[in-house]
C-alpha positions as CSV (number, residue, x, y, z in Angstrom):
1,M,-73.1,47.0,108.1
2,K,-73.5,46.8,104.4
3,E,-70.2,44.7,104.3
4,Y,-71.7,42.2,106.7
5,I,-74.6,41.5,104.5
6,R,-72.4,40.9,101.4
7,I,-70.6,38.1,103.3
8,V,-73.8,36.4,104.5
9,V,-75.1,36.3,100.9
10,L,-71.8,35.0,99.5
11,V,-71.9,32.3,102.0
12,A,-75.5,31.5,101.2
13,F,-74.9,31.4,97.6
14,C,-71.8,29.0,97.8
15,A,-73.7,26.5,99.8
16,V,-76.3,25.9,96.9
17,P,-73.7,24.0,94.6
18,A,-72.5,21.8,97.5
19,A,-76.1,20.7,98.1
20,A,-76.6,20.0,94.3
21,Q,-73.6,17.7,94.4
22,L,-75.6,15.1,96.5
23,T,-76.6,12.1,94.5
24,T,-78.8,9.1,95.1
25,S,-78.3,5.6,93.8
26,G,-80.8,3.5,92.2
27,P,-81.7,-0.3,92.6
28,V,-78.8,-2.4,91.7
29,A,-80.0,-5.0,88.7
30,S,-79.6,-8.3,89.6
31,V,-77.8,-11.0,87.4
32,D,-78.9,-14.7,86.9
33,N,-75.6,-16.6,86.9
34,I,-77.4,-19.9,87.4
35,P,-78.2,-21.5,83.9
36,P,-81.4,-23.7,83.4
37,A,-81.0,-27.4,83.4
38,P,-80.2,-28.9,79.9
39,V,-82.8,-30.7,78.0
40,T,-82.5,-34.3,77.8
41,N,-83.4,-37.2,75.5
42,L,-83.2,-35.2,72.3
43,Q,-84.0,-37.5,69.3
44,V,-84.0,-36.7,65.7
45,T,-86.2,-38.4,63.1
46,T,-85.4,-38.2,59.4
47,G,-88.1,-37.8,57.1
48,D,-88.4,-37.4,53.0
49,E,-88.4,-33.9,53.4
50,S,-87.8,-33.0,57.0
51,V,-86.1,-33.8,60.3
52,S,-88.3,-34.0,63.5
53,L,-86.9,-33.3,66.9
54,S,-88.3,-34.1,70.2
55,W,-86.9,-33.8,73.7
56,T,-87.6,-34.0,77.3
57,R,-88.1,-30.4,78.8
58,S,-85.8,-28.8,81.1
59,T,-86.5,-29.8,84.7
60,D,-86.6,-25.9,85.3
61,D,-89.3,-25.4,82.9
62,A,-92.1,-25.2,85.3
63,R,-95.6,-26.5,84.1
64,S,-97.5,-23.7,86.1
65,F,-99.2,-20.6,84.8
66,T,-100.5,-17.2,86.2
67,A,-102.8,-14.4,85.4
68,F,-101.0,-11.3,83.9
69,G,-103.6,-8.6,83.1
70,D,-105.9,-10.1,80.9
71,Q,-103.6,-13.1,79.6
72,V,-102.4,-16.4,81.2
73,V,-98.7,-16.9,81.1
74,P,-96.3,-19.6,82.1
75,R,-94.2,-19.3,85.2
76,G,-90.7,-20.8,85.7
77,D,-87.0,-20.0,85.1
78,V,-87.0,-21.3,81.5
79,H,-88.1,-18.6,79.1
80,G,-87.6,-21.1,76.2
81,Y,-85.5,-23.0,73.7
82,R,-83.4,-22.2,71.2
83,V,-82.6,-24.7,68.3
84,Y,-79.1,-25.0,66.7
85,R,-77.8,-26.8,63.7
86,T,-74.7,-27.7,62.4
87,D,-74.0,-28.9,58.7
88,F,-71.3,-31.2,58.1
89,F,-70.0,-33.6,55.8
90,P,-68.8,-37.2,56.8
91,P,-65.1,-37.8,57.2
92,V,-63.5,-38.9,53.7
93,D,-60.1,-40.4,52.8
94,D,-58.2,-38.8,49.9
95,S,-60.3,-40.5,47.3
96,G,-63.3,-39.3,48.7
97,E,-64.6,-42.7,50.1
98,V,-66.3,-42.3,53.6
99,V,-64.2,-43.4,56.4
100,L,-66.0,-45.3,59.2
101,G,-62.9,-46.3,61.5
102,W,-61.9,-42.7,62.5
103,F,-63.3,-42.8,66.2
104,T,-61.3,-40.5,67.9
105,R,-61.9,-37.6,65.6
106,E,-58.4,-36.4,66.4
107,G,-55.5,-35.8,64.2
108,D,-55.7,-36.7,60.1
109,R,-55.2,-40.5,60.0
110,V,-57.0,-43.7,61.2
111,D,-54.4,-45.2,63.7
112,F,-54.0,-47.2,66.9
113,D,-55.8,-45.1,69.0
114,D,-58.9,-45.7,66.9
115,F,-58.2,-49.5,67.1
116,F,-57.9,-49.5,70.9
117,L,-61.5,-47.8,71.3
118,L,-63.0,-50.3,68.9
119,A,-61.3,-53.2,70.7
120,D,-62.5,-52.0,74.2
121,R,-65.9,-52.4,72.9
122,F,-65.6,-55.9,71.1
123,G,-68.4,-58.0,72.1
124,S,-70.9,-55.7,73.0
125,S,-74.3,-55.7,71.6
126,D,-77.4,-53.5,71.6
127,A,-78.7,-55.7,74.6
128,D,-76.2,-53.9,76.8
129,A,-77.3,-50.6,78.4
130,D,-74.1,-49.0,77.4
131,F,-73.9,-50.3,73.7
132,E,-72.2,-47.7,71.5
133,L,-73.9,-47.7,68.1
134,F,-71.1,-45.6,66.7
135,F,-68.8,-48.4,66.9
136,D,-71.1,-50.9,65.0
137,I,-69.8,-49.8,61.7
138,V,-71.0,-53.1,60.0
139,P,-74.5,-52.4,61.2
140,N,-75.8,-55.5,62.9
141,G,-76.5,-54.8,66.6
142,Q,-73.3,-56.1,67.9
143,I,-69.5,-55.0,67.7
144,D,-67.7,-58.2,66.3
145,V,-65.3,-59.5,63.8
146,D,-67.4,-57.9,60.9
147,D,-66.6,-54.4,62.3
148,F,-62.9,-55.2,62.9
149,L,-62.6,-56.3,59.2
150,R,-64.2,-53.1,58.1
151,F,-61.9,-51.1,60.3
152,A,-59.0,-52.7,58.8
153,D,-59.9,-51.2,55.4
154,D,-59.6,-47.8,57.1
155,F,-56.6,-48.3,59.1
156,G,-53.9,-46.0,58.0
157,K,-56.3,-43.6,55.9
158,S,-55.6,-39.9,55.9
159,V,-58.9,-38.3,56.7
160,T,-60.6,-35.0,56.2
161,Q,-63.9,-33.5,57.6
162,E,-65.4,-30.2,56.9
163,Y,-67.8,-28.8,59.2
164,G,-70.2,-25.9,58.7
165,S,-70.8,-23.2,61.1
166,E,-73.6,-23.5,63.9
167,S,-76.7,-21.6,63.2
168,L,-79.8,-20.6,65.2
169,I,-82.7,-22.0,63.3
170,A,-85.7,-21.5,65.8
171,T,-86.5,-19.7,69.1
172,L,-89.5,-21.4,70.8
173,G,-91.4,-20.7,73.9
174,P,-91.4,-22.7,77.3
175,G,-93.5,-25.8,77.5
176,V,-92.3,-27.1,73.9
177,S,-90.9,-30.1,73.5
178,E,-90.7,-30.9,69.5
179,F,-89.8,-28.9,66.6
180,V,-89.7,-29.8,62.8
181,D,-86.9,-28.8,60.5
182,S,-88.0,-28.4,57.0
183,D,-85.2,-26.5,55.6
184,V,-83.1,-29.8,54.9
185,V,-81.4,-31.2,51.8
186,S,-81.5,-34.9,51.1
187,G,-78.1,-36.5,51.4
188,A,-76.6,-33.8,53.9
189,S,-76.1,-34.5,57.5
190,Y,-77.1,-32.3,60.5
191,V,-76.0,-32.1,64.1
192,Y,-78.9,-30.5,66.3
193,D,-78.6,-28.8,69.7
194,V,-81.5,-27.6,71.8
195,R,-80.4,-25.2,74.4
196,A,-83.0,-24.0,77.2
197,F,-82.5,-20.3,78.1
198,D,-83.7,-18.0,80.9
199,G,-82.9,-14.1,81.0
200,D,-79.2,-14.3,81.2
201,N,-78.0,-17.9,80.3
202,E,-78.6,-21.2,78.0
203,T,-77.6,-24.6,78.5
204,G,-77.0,-27.1,75.7
205,V,-77.4,-30.8,75.5
206,V,-74.7,-32.7,77.4
207,A,-73.5,-35.6,75.2
208,P,-70.1,-36.8,75.1
209,F,-68.9,-37.3,71.6
210,A,-70.0,-40.4,69.9
211,S,-72.2,-41.3,73.0
212,N,-75.7,-42.8,72.3
213,E,-77.0,-39.1,73.2
214,D,-74.6,-37.6,70.7
215,L,-75.6,-40.1,68.0
216,A,-79.3,-39.6,68.7
217,R,-79.2,-35.9,67.6
218,T,-77.5,-36.5,64.7
219,A,-79.5,-37.0,61.2
220,G,-77.9,-38.6,58.2
221,R,-74.6,-39.6,59.6
222,R,-74.5,-42.7,57.4
């Protein structure tokens, strides 16, 4: 009889660790893999001691607000905007002279690839919707013989260009569409990017190289 009791107690004792191994899973955290829409119409204006930026807000930046406790906070997928800046020096030749005809920004020499890019745009003017200011190297609002003659001076030149690293210079809240960069140096060149961000992603400006959108976000190119 006593032996039987020992067995029962042993079985009950062994059942306790088995029950303790049962686990429950918590809620799985969601991941937002859809970035917000980018800002558009990014423009920079150079002042005496500052650069002013303005843009059209992301279409995901909702202009609605809701009560949260005793505060009113904005609603929407955009948490805010980050402003980035890259410092760079213009392309120069071996003597340090600025090279304006290096349109491809590829390789290390002004060659026929640059010539063909300019030739494709010959005759266009700022009256055309697709006019590209980058190729108007003798500024007069049109791509003409003056630009080709200036390009001829650069043809065949070796080119070097130095870029600084991109740095975050400001983080702004939702609903913001302008910023003033006062930490600038006269004569330097800067390229800006404004990126809308949410909890998991950020989206930069969509601007093909040398497009009007690309030039609009550059201060001090020439």
